[in-house]
KOLDREN-334797 format. One record per residue (C-alpha): x, z, y; residue number from 1; residue in one letter. Coordinates in nm, 2 decimals, padded with zeros to 4 digits. Example, Ala and Ser with C-alpha at 12.3 -4.5 7.8 and 13.67 -1.06 7.14 Angstrom:
BEGIN
+--------+--------+--------+-----+------+
!      u !      w !      v ! pos ! code !
+--------+--------+--------+-----+------+
!  01.23 !  00.78 ! -00.45 !   1 !    a !
!  01.37 !  00.71 ! -00.11 !   2 !    s !
+--------+--------+--------+-----+------+
! end
This chain:
BEGIN
+--------+--------+--------+-----+------+
!      u !      w !      v ! pos ! code !
+--------+--------+--------+-----+------+
! -00.03 !  00.03 !  00.00 !   1 !    x !
!  00.29 !  00.11 !  00.21 !   2 !    x !
!  00.48 ! -00.24 !  00.15 !   3 !    x !
!  00.13 ! -00.44 !  00.26 !   4 !    x !
!  00.12 ! -00.27 !  00.56 !   5 !    x !
!  00.47 ! -00.36 !  00.64 !   6 !    x !
!  00.39 ! -00.69 !  00.54 !   7 !    x !
!  00.07 ! -00.73 !  00.76 !   8 !    x !
!  00.22 ! -00.61 !  01.06 !   9 !    x !
!  00.52 ! -00.84 !  01.02 !  10 !    x !
!  00.25 ! -01.18 !  00.94 !  11 !    x !
!  00.05 ! -01.08 !  01.25 !  12 !    x !
!  00.37 ! -01.09 !  01.51 !  13 !    x !
!  00.45 ! -01.44 !  01.30 !  14 !    x !
!  00.07 ! -01.56 !  01.30 !  15 !    x !
!  00.13 ! -01.40 !  01.73 !  16 !    x !
!  00.43 ! -01.62 !  01.77 !  17 !    x !
!  00.26 ! -01.95 !  01.74 !  18 !    x !
! -00.08 ! -01.78 !  01.95 !  19 !    x !
! -00.14 ! -01.79 !  02.32 !  20 !    x !
! -00.39 ! -01.76 !  02.61 !  21 !    x !
! -00.62 ! -01.68 !  02.78 !  22 !    x !
! -00.99 ! -01.78 !  02.68 !  23 !    x !
! -01.32 ! -01.82 !  02.83 !  24 !    x !
! -01.59 ! -01.57 !  02.70 !  25 !    x !
! -01.82 ! -01.76 !  02.45 !  26 !    x !
! -02.12 ! -01.82 !  02.67 !  27 !    x !
! -01.94 ! -01.83 !  03.04 !  28 !    x !
! -01.77 ! -02.20 !  03.02 !  29 !    x !
! -01.52 ! -02.26 !  03.27 !  30 !    x !
! -01.61 ! -02.41 !  03.61 !  31 !    x !
! -01.52 ! -02.77 !  03.67 !  32 !    x !
! -01.40 ! -02.87 !  03.99 !  33 !    x !
! -01.32 ! -03.12 !  04.17 !  34 !    x !
! -01.02 ! -03.13 !  04.14 !  35 !    x !
! -01.04 ! -03.03 !  03.76 !  36 !    x !
! -01.20 ! -03.33 !  03.74 !  37 !    x !
! -00.89 ! -03.56 !  03.88 !  38 !    x !
! -00.73 ! -03.41 !  03.63 !  39 !    x !
! -00.81 ! -03.62 !  03.32 !  40 !    x !
! -00.65 ! -03.69 !  02.97 !  41 !    x !
! -00.62 ! -04.06 !  02.91 !  42 !    x !
! -00.67 ! -04.14 !  02.55 !  43 !    x !
! -00.36 ! -04.36 !  02.38 !  44 !    x !
! -00.57 ! -04.66 !  02.40 !  45 !    x !
! -00.54 ! -04.69 !  02.72 !  46 !    x !
! -00.23 ! -04.55 !  02.83 !  47 !    x !
! -00.08 ! -04.83 !  02.58 !  48 !    x !
! -00.33 ! -05.09 !  02.78 !  49 !    x !
! -00.19 ! -04.96 !  03.11 !  50 !    x !
!  00.18 ! -04.96 !  02.99 !  51 !    x !
!  00.16 ! -05.28 !  02.92 !  52 !    x !
!  00.03 ! -05.41 !  03.24 !  53 !    x !
!  00.34 ! -05.30 !  03.38 !  54 !    x !
!  00.57 ! -05.53 !  03.12 !  55 !    x !
!  00.37 ! -05.86 !  03.18 !  56 !    x !
!  00.54 ! -05.97 !  03.45 !  57 !    x !
!  00.71 ! -06.24 !  03.23 !  58 !    x !
!  00.39 ! -06.39 !  03.17 !  59 !    x !
!  00.39 ! -06.47 !  03.56 !  60 !    x !
!  00.18 ! -06.15 !  03.62 !  61 !    x !
!  00.31 ! -05.91 !  03.93 !  62 !    x !
!  00.39 ! -05.63 !  03.81 !  63 !    x !
!  00.16 ! -05.32 !  03.84 !  64 !    x !
!  00.26 ! -05.08 !  04.13 !  65 !    x !
!  00.26 ! -04.71 !  04.04 !  66 !    x !
!  00.12 ! -04.52 !  04.27 !  67 !    x !
!  00.33 ! -04.16 !  04.19 !  68 !    x !
!  00.17 ! -03.83 !  04.39 !  69 !    x !
!  00.49 ! -03.82 !  04.63 !  70 !    x !
!  00.32 ! -03.47 !  04.84 !  71 !    x !
!  00.01 ! -03.48 !  04.62 !  72 !    x !
! -00.19 ! -03.18 !  04.55 !  73 !    x !
! -00.17 ! -02.98 !  04.19 !  74 !    x !
! -00.41 ! -03.19 !  03.99 !  75 !    x !
! -00.27 ! -03.48 !  04.10 !  76 !    x !
!  00.05 ! -03.42 !  03.98 !  77 !    x !
! -00.14 ! -03.26 !  03.66 !  78 !    x !
! -00.32 ! -03.60 !  03.63 !  79 !    x !
! -00.01 ! -03.83 !  03.71 !  80 !    x !
!  00.19 ! -03.57 !  03.42 !  81 !    x !
! -00.03 ! -03.63 !  03.17 !  82 !    x !
! -00.05 ! -03.99 !  03.18 !  83 !    x !
!  00.24 ! -04.11 !  03.20 !  84 !    x !
!  00.45 ! -03.83 !  02.97 !  85 !    x !
!  00.15 ! -03.89 !  02.74 !  86 !    x !
!  00.27 ! -04.27 !  02.72 !  87 !    x !
!  00.57 ! -04.18 !  02.55 !  88 !    x !
!  00.33 ! -04.11 !  02.23 !  89 !    x !
!  00.18 ! -04.48 !  02.22 !  90 !    x !
!  00.52 ! -04.61 !  02.22 !  91 !    x !
!  00.64 ! -04.90 !  01.93 !  92 !    x !
!  00.95 ! -04.80 !  01.93 !  93 !    x !
!  01.17 ! -04.46 !  02.09 !  94 !    x !
!  01.41 ! -04.30 !  01.99 !  95 !    x !
!  01.41 ! -03.90 !  02.08 !  96 !    x !
!  01.69 ! -03.61 !  02.11 !  97 !    x !
!  01.53 ! -03.32 !  02.10 !  98 !    x !
!  01.75 ! -02.95 !  02.17 !  99 !    x !
!  01.49 ! -02.61 !  02.06 ! 100 !    x !
!  01.66 ! -02.29 !  02.17 ! 101 !    x !
!  01.49 ! -01.94 !  02.13 ! 102 !    x !
!  01.69 ! -01.66 !  02.19 ! 103 !    x !
!  01.54 ! -01.37 !  02.09 ! 104 !    x !
!  01.50 ! -00.98 !  02.01 ! 105 !    x !
!  01.25 ! -00.77 !  01.69 ! 106 !    x !
!  01.22 ! -00.43 !  01.79 ! 107 !    x !
!  01.13 ! -00.29 !  01.46 ! 108 !    x !
!  01.00 !  00.05 !  01.32 ! 109 !    x !
!  01.29 !  00.24 !  01.14 ! 110 !    x !
!  00.98 !  00.38 !  00.87 ! 111 !    x !
!  00.84 !  00.01 !  00.88 ! 112 !    x !
!  01.19 ! -00.12 !  00.80 ! 113 !    x !
!  01.25 !  00.04 !  00.50 ! 114 !    x !
!  00.95 ! -00.08 !  00.35 ! 115 !    x !
!  01.01 ! -00.42 !  00.45 ! 116 !    x !
!  01.15 ! -00.65 !  00.12 ! 117 !    x !
!  01.46 ! -00.78 !  00.22 ! 118 !    x !
!  01.40 ! -01.09 !  00.32 ! 119 !    x !
!  01.19 ! -00.94 !  00.60 ! 120 !    x !
!  01.47 ! -00.71 !  00.69 ! 121 !    x !
!  01.74 ! -01.01 !  00.76 ! 122 !    x !
!  01.46 ! -01.23 !  00.92 ! 123 !    x !
!  01.62 ! -01.36 !  01.26 ! 124 !    x !
!  01.35 ! -01.52 !  01.47 ! 125 !    x !
!  01.64 ! -01.70 !  01.68 ! 126 !    x !
!  01.71 ! -02.09 !  01.64 ! 127 !    x !
!  01.92 ! -02.34 !  01.80 ! 128 !    x !
!  01.88 ! -02.67 !  01.67 ! 129 !    x !
!  01.93 ! -03.04 !  01.79 ! 130 !    x !
!  01.73 ! -03.34 !  01.61 ! 131 !    x !
!  01.78 ! -03.70 !  01.69 ! 132 !    x !
!  01.52 ! -03.96 !  01.56 ! 133 !    x !
!  01.38 ! -04.29 !  01.65 ! 134 !    x !
!  01.00 ! -04.37 !  01.57 ! 135 !    x !
!  00.86 ! -04.69 !  01.49 ! 136 !    x !
!  00.49 ! -04.71 !  01.52 ! 137 !    x !
!  00.49 ! -04.34 !  01.58 ! 138 !    x !
!  00.68 ! -04.28 !  01.23 ! 139 !    x !
!  01.03 ! -04.13 !  01.19 ! 140 !    x !
!  01.27 ! -04.37 !  01.06 ! 141 !    x !
!  01.59 ! -04.15 !  00.95 ! 142 !    x !
!  01.26 ! -03.89 !  00.80 ! 143 !    x !
!  00.92 ! -04.14 !  00.76 ! 144 !    x !
!  00.79 ! -03.76 !  00.70 ! 145 !    x !
!  00.81 ! -03.75 !  01.10 ! 146 !    x !
!  00.55 ! -03.82 !  01.31 ! 147 !    x !
!  00.58 ! -03.88 !  01.69 ! 148 !    x !
!  00.23 ! -03.71 !  01.76 ! 149 !    x !
!  00.40 ! -03.35 !  01.55 ! 150 !    x !
!  00.78 ! -03.42 !  01.72 ! 151 !    x !
!  00.67 ! -03.40 !  02.09 ! 152 !    x !
!  00.43 ! -03.11 !  02.25 ! 153 !    x !
!  00.12 ! -03.09 !  02.20 ! 154 !    x !
!  00.16 ! -03.10 !  01.80 ! 155 !    x !
! -00.09 ! -03.30 !  01.61 ! 156 !    x !
! -00.21 ! -03.49 !  01.90 ! 157 !    x !
! -00.18 ! -03.80 !  02.11 ! 158 !    x !
! -00.11 ! -03.62 !  02.44 ! 159 !    x !
!  00.21 ! -03.45 !  02.55 ! 160 !    x !
!  00.00 ! -03.26 !  02.80 ! 161 !    x !
! -00.38 ! -03.18 !  02.87 ! 162 !    x !
! -00.30 ! -02.95 !  03.17 ! 163 !    x !
! -00.54 ! -02.87 !  03.43 ! 164 !    x !
! -00.52 ! -02.76 !  03.78 ! 165 !    x !
! -00.65 ! -02.43 !  03.67 ! 166 !    x !
! -00.32 ! -02.38 !  03.46 ! 167 !    x !
! -00.09 ! -02.44 !  03.68 ! 168 !    x !
!  00.06 ! -02.22 !  03.99 ! 169 !    x !
!  00.27 ! -02.48 !  04.20 ! 170 !    x !
!  00.34 ! -02.89 !  04.08 ! 171 !    x !
!  00.54 ! -03.15 !  04.29 ! 172 !    x !
!  00.68 ! -03.54 !  04.25 ! 173 !    x !
!  00.95 ! -03.62 !  04.41 ! 174 !    x !
!  01.15 ! -03.97 !  04.45 ! 175 !    x !
!  01.47 ! -03.98 !  04.24 ! 176 !    x !
!  01.63 ! -04.29 !  04.26 ! 177 !    x !
!  01.35 ! -04.58 !  04.14 ! 178 !    x !
!  01.21 ! -04.32 !  03.98 ! 179 !    x !
!  01.01 ! -03.98 !  03.99 ! 180 !    x !
!  01.09 ! -03.60 !  03.89 ! 181 !    x !
!  00.82 ! -03.42 !  03.83 ! 182 !    x !
!  00.83 ! -03.04 !  03.88 ! 183 !    x !
!  00.55 ! -02.83 !  03.72 ! 184 !    x !
!  00.52 ! -02.44 !  03.72 ! 185 !    x !
!  00.27 ! -02.23 !  03.50 ! 186 !    x !
!  00.07 ! -01.94 !  03.58 ! 187 !    x !
!  00.12 ! -01.63 !  03.35 ! 188 !    x !
! -00.12 ! -01.57 !  03.10 ! 189 !    x !
! -00.22 ! -01.28 !  02.89 ! 190 !    x !
! -00.20 ! -01.33 !  02.53 ! 191 !    x !
! -00.55 ! -01.28 !  02.38 ! 192 !    x !
! -00.64 ! -01.31 !  02.00 ! 193 !    x !
! -01.02 ! -01.21 !  02.03 ! 194 !    x !
! -01.19 ! -01.51 !  01.96 ! 195 !    x !
! -00.91 ! -01.59 !  01.69 ! 196 !    x !
! -01.07 ! -01.50 !  01.37 ! 197 !    x !
! -00.97 ! -01.49 !  01.06 ! 198 !    x !
! -00.67 ! -01.64 !  00.82 ! 199 !    x !
! -00.83 ! -01.66 !  00.47 ! 200 !    x !
! -00.55 ! -01.69 !  00.20 ! 201 !    x !
! -00.75 ! -02.02 !  00.08 ! 202 !    x !
! -00.78 ! -02.22 !  00.39 ! 203 !    x !
! -00.57 ! -02.56 !  00.37 ! 204 !    x !
! -00.31 ! -02.62 !  00.60 ! 205 !    x !
! -00.54 ! -02.90 !  00.76 ! 206 !    x !
! -00.72 ! -02.60 !  00.88 ! 207 !    x !
! -00.48 ! -02.37 !  00.97 ! 208 !    x !
! -00.36 ! -02.65 !  01.21 ! 209 !    x !
! -00.72 ! -02.68 !  01.37 ! 210 !    x !
! -00.78 ! -02.36 !  01.42 ! 211 !    x !
! -00.40 ! -02.29 !  01.59 ! 212 !    x !
! -00.49 ! -02.61 !  01.80 ! 213 !    x !
! -00.81 ! -02.57 !  01.90 ! 214 !    x !
! -00.72 ! -02.21 !  02.00 ! 215 !    x !
! -00.40 ! -02.34 !  02.17 ! 216 !    x !
! -00.62 ! -02.61 !  02.39 ! 217 !    x !
! -00.77 ! -02.36 !  02.58 ! 218 !    x !
! -00.42 ! -02.19 !  02.73 ! 219 !    x !
! -00.21 ! -02.37 !  02.94 ! 220 !    x !
!  00.08 ! -02.32 !  02.80 ! 221 !    x !
! -00.06 ! -02.41 !  02.44 ! 222 !    x !
! -00.17 ! -02.73 !  02.65 ! 223 !    x !
!  00.18 ! -02.84 !  02.75 ! 224 !    x !
!  00.44 ! -02.65 !  02.55 ! 225 !    x !
!  00.63 ! -02.66 !  02.16 ! 226 !    x !
!  00.51 ! -02.27 !  02.08 ! 227 !    x !
!  00.44 ! -02.29 !  01.70 ! 228 !    x !
!  00.69 ! -02.08 !  01.57 ! 229 !    x !
!  01.00 ! -02.28 !  01.40 ! 230 !    x !
!  01.33 ! -02.16 !  01.28 ! 231 !    x !
!  01.35 ! -01.85 !  01.18 ! 232 !    x !
!  01.53 ! -01.77 !  00.93 ! 233 !    x !
!  01.68 ! -01.53 !  00.68 ! 234 !    x !
!  02.05 ! -01.39 !  00.57 ! 235 !    x !
!  01.94 ! -01.35 !  00.20 ! 236 !    x !
!  01.83 ! -01.62 ! -00.05 ! 237 !    x !
!  01.53 ! -01.60 ! -00.25 ! 238 !    x !
!  01.76 ! -01.57 ! -00.56 ! 239 !    x !
!  01.93 ! -01.29 ! -00.41 ! 240 !    x !
!  01.66 ! -01.05 ! -00.35 ! 241 !    x !
!  01.56 ! -00.82 ! -00.61 ! 242 !    x !
!  01.25 ! -00.75 ! -00.44 ! 243 !    x !
!  01.14 ! -01.09 ! -00.34 ! 244 !    x !
!  00.83 ! -01.08 ! -00.56 ! 245 !    x !
!  00.71 ! -00.84 ! -00.26 ! 246 !    x !
!  00.74 ! -01.14 ! -00.01 ! 247 !    x !
!  00.34 ! -01.22 ! -00.01 ! 248 !    x !
!  00.22 ! -01.22 !  00.33 ! 249 !    x !
! -00.18 ! -01.06 !  00.28 ! 250 !    x !
! -00.42 ! -01.25 !  00.16 ! 251 !    x !
! -00.67 ! -01.22 !  00.45 ! 252 !    x !
! -00.53 ! -01.13 !  00.84 ! 253 !    x !
! -00.80 ! -01.00 !  00.97 ! 254 !    x !
! -00.75 ! -01.00 !  01.37 ! 255 !    x !
! -01.00 ! -00.74 !  01.47 ! 256 !    x !
! -00.74 ! -00.47 !  01.26 ! 257 !    x !
! -00.41 ! -00.59 !  01.46 ! 258 !    x !
! -00.36 ! -00.49 !  01.88 ! 259 !    x !
! -00.18 ! -00.70 !  02.03 ! 260 !    x !
! -00.04 ! -00.72 !  02.40 ! 261 !    x !
!  00.18 ! -00.92 !  02.58 ! 262 !    x !
!  00.26 ! -01.25 !  02.78 ! 263 !    x !
!  00.35 ! -01.59 !  02.79 ! 264 !    x !
!  00.56 ! -01.62 !  03.14 ! 265 !    x !
!  00.78 ! -01.80 !  03.40 ! 266 !    x !
!  00.62 ! -02.15 !  03.22 ! 267 !    x !
!  00.88 ! -02.46 !  03.40 ! 268 !    x !
!  00.81 ! -02.82 !  03.33 ! 269 !    x !
!  01.06 ! -03.06 !  03.45 ! 270 !    x !
!  01.06 ! -03.44 !  03.41 ! 271 !    x !
!  01.18 ! -03.71 !  03.51 ! 272 !    x !
!  01.00 ! -04.05 !  03.51 ! 273 !    x !
!  01.18 ! -04.40 !  03.54 ! 274 !    x !
!  01.06 ! -04.69 !  03.81 ! 275 !    x !
!  00.83 ! -04.83 !  03.49 ! 276 !    x !
!  00.63 ! -04.47 !  03.47 ! 277 !    x !
!  00.86 ! -04.42 !  03.17 ! 278 !    x !
!  00.93 ! -04.07 !  03.06 ! 279 !    x !
!  01.35 ! -04.04 !  03.07 ! 280 !    x !
!  01.40 ! -03.68 !  03.01 ! 281 !    x !
!  01.17 ! -03.33 !  02.97 ! 282 !    x !
!  01.29 ! -03.01 !  02.97 ! 283 !    x !
!  01.00 ! -02.72 !  02.88 ! 284 !    x !
!  01.07 ! -02.34 !  02.95 ! 285 !    x !
!  00.89 ! -02.04 !  02.94 ! 286 !    x !
!  00.95 ! -01.69 !  02.82 ! 287 !    x !
!  00.71 ! -01.45 !  02.58 ! 288 !    x !
!  00.73 ! -01.08 !  02.54 ! 289 !    x !
!  00.44 ! -00.95 !  02.26 ! 290 !    x !
!  00.36 ! -00.60 !  02.07 ! 291 !    x !
!  00.19 ! -00.61 !  01.75 ! 292 !    x !
!  00.03 ! -00.29 !  01.61 ! 293 !    x !
! -00.14 ! -00.19 !  01.32 ! 294 !    x !
! -00.33 !  00.15 !  01.23 ! 295 !    x !
! -00.09 !  00.26 !  01.53 ! 296 !    x !
!  00.26 !  00.09 !  01.41 ! 297 !    x !
!  00.39 ! -00.17 !  01.61 ! 298 !    x !
!  00.64 ! -00.41 !  01.67 ! 299 !    x !
!  00.80 ! -00.55 !  02.01 ! 300 !    x !
!  00.93 ! -00.91 !  02.06 ! 301 !    x !
!  01.14 ! -01.06 !  02.33 ! 302 !    x !
!  01.23 ! -01.44 !  02.37 ! 303 !    x !
!  01.32 ! -01.71 !  02.58 ! 304 !    x !
!  01.24 ! -02.08 !  02.49 ! 305 !    x !
!  01.41 ! -02.38 !  02.61 ! 306 !    x !
!  01.29 ! -02.76 !  02.46 ! 307 !    x !
!  01.49 ! -03.01 !  02.61 ! 308 !    x !
!  01.41 ! -03.42 !  02.51 ! 309 !    x !
!  01.58 ! -03.75 !  02.60 ! 310 !    x !
!  01.41 ! -04.05 !  02.56 ! 311 !    x !
!  01.55 ! -04.39 !  02.50 ! 312 !    x !
!  01.30 ! -04.65 !  02.53 ! 313 !    x !
!  01.34 ! -04.95 !  02.32 ! 314 !    x !
+--------+--------+--------+-----+------+
! end
C-alpha cells in the first residue's frame, strides 16, 4: 500500500508535467471580443493556398504582398504568427533542427524516496537533446515514424500556434533584414487539473492523447508550446532493478485525490520570418513550478524549458 501511494504521487507528478493552464468554468463560455475574432487560426489547406500564391511568380503572377503587423495590436500579431508559423506544417519538404533543454530539480520527501522502486529514485526529469530531421509530405526521412505534426507544437495538430489575444501579455512585430521578427510574451498561468478527470488503465494511447490535447488547448502555453513530458531518464536499467516489478503506475489516477499548485511563467516566443513569410527560426521558453500532493505528502519540482528550432526550406 505504501509503495502504491509513492507510485501514485510520482505518477501524479508525471501527469502534471503534461498539464497546464487556466480553464473556463464548464457553464461559463469565454467572452469573444473583436480582438479575439482577429486572432483566427487557418486550416492547413488555406495556408498552403496562401503560400502557393507567393510562389507563382514564375507563371507571371505578381507575388502577393505580405502585410506584416509592424506596430500592430496584440491580436494582429497573434493572427500573423498563428498563420505563418503554422504554414511550416504544410511544407512539402523541410529540414528542421530541434534542440530541447529542460533544467529541472525535484524535491522528494525522504519517506517517499525510501518507498520508491529504484527506477523512480534515480529518475532525472532534465533533458538536453538535439534532433535533425527532413520531412517530406509530413513524414520523416531518417525516421519514417516521425510526423511533422508531432515534431512541432501544437503536437498532433496542423498548427504550430493557436494563440488568442487573451493568452498574451505583450506582442510585437518588427522588420529584420528583408523579413520580420515576432516577439510574444505570454501571461503567467496557474495550473488547474480540476477538470481533467481520471486516467483509466484501459485507455488507448489515442484517448489519452485526445484528452491531453483538449485540456491543453484551453491554455496559452498548451496552444503554443511543446509541453509534453519527455527526456527524463533513469540511471538504472530494467535488468538491474531487483524491485522492478514495483515500477507500476496506478491503474486509475483519480485527479480528485490529488492536490496540485504551481504555474507556468515567463512564456516567451521569438519567431523569425523571411521575406516570403516562411519561418526560419523559432525559440520557445518558459518556467514551470509545481507541487503535487496525495494524502498530505508532497513532491515539488521547478524547471526551466527552452526549445530552439531552425528551419531549412527546400
